[in-house]
C-alpha positions, 0 to 999 in steps of 0.5 A: 490504506492501512500500511505497515508500521513505519518510523513512528513511536513504538506501539505497545502490544502484548507478545503474540501467544504462538505455538512454540513449535511453529515458525514465527513470521512477521508480515508487514501489511496493509495491502490485498496481497498481505491479507491474502497471504495471512489468510492462507497462512492462518490455515498452516499449522507450521507457521505462527503469523503476526500481521503489522499495520501502521494504523493509518486506517481507523477500522482495518479489515479483520484478519484471521491472525494476531495483529499489531497496529502502530510504529516500531520506532524505525529500523532499530525498533523493528530489529528489536521487536523481531529479536524479542519475538523470535521472528524467523522471517519477515514478509514485506507486503506493504504498499508499493509507495511505503518506501520508508518501512521497506527500507526499515525492514531491509535494514532490520533484517540485515542487522539481525540476519533474518530472511526478508521477502518483499511482495511487490505487485507489478506496476501498471504499464502504459497501454495504447490509448493511455495519455499519461504524464508520469511524475516523480512525486506528489508535489510534481502532480500539482505542477503538472495540472497547470494554472488553468482550472480543471476538474480533478479526480484525485486518488492518491490517498489521504496522507498527501492531499494537502499538497494540492492546497497550492492549487486552489483554482481546481475543482477536486473530487477526492476519493480516500478510505479515511475521511479527508477532513480538513486535509485539503482546504480548497473552495471546491472539494467533493470528498468520497470515502470508499474502499476498492475494488472498484468496477469499470462501470462505476469508475466511468459513471463517476468520471462522467457524472462529475465531468472529470477532466484529469485523473491524478493517481499513483502507479500502485499496480494491482487489479483492485484500482486499475479500473480507474486507469481503464476508465480514463483511457476509454473516456479519453482523459489524461492521467497524471501518475506518480512513478514508483519510488526506489525500494531496497534490492531484496528477494521479491515475488509478485503475489501472495502465492509466491510468498507462501511458496518461499516460506515453505521452501525456505523455512520448512525445506519443502520442495513445491513444484 
């Protein structure tokens, strides 16, 4: 996943060459919602959009707007960048687990008096037949697996897989966008590099062929990766799932369409029914 820029050192990029008459908007991205939003905004002459990515994915998908890759240097650095580039509004369309950049965005926008909107996709909800063990963080997932060896389908992203090195007795099938490399040094590891969306049929086939006994994931929400949840339900497999982190209390919408309406009504004064 290529999340929005976080606490790292400020990345150096030229200032976007936008039309001076357009309203400048910064989208903190790395999600399907962000991609959908900037694609829609690219066709709107009233807006000049810059998309910010953290750079965690080596080859992010091309987008039809100027892109900025790398850290801002925390909330203060983000506030400076917003002011220096004449940003009129910020859309936080980062991953639901990108809590640090969401906190930085809230602080930066509050300091600069710039409107902020979060795009927060609804979390998955437990359905009849789901066997979920909900935990608060990734280290708790390791404990939830227990001491007995199990075949684990691990889908939490590359950044935190190293936590499972504490439980080398398990056999891991790890699916990430970026290669796992040496991030998880355990004796029984199968690494799969793939980017969603995934189909239900493919998820069922993978879990059956790999003899998966438990799925470990985050409650990311959205449709692109939900088939693994449904596949686990149909196969009667338990799921260890990390609950959403606490995020700043800011104005929020569930999708890109809501963000576009907010931008038009808030910044352009258009009333859209």
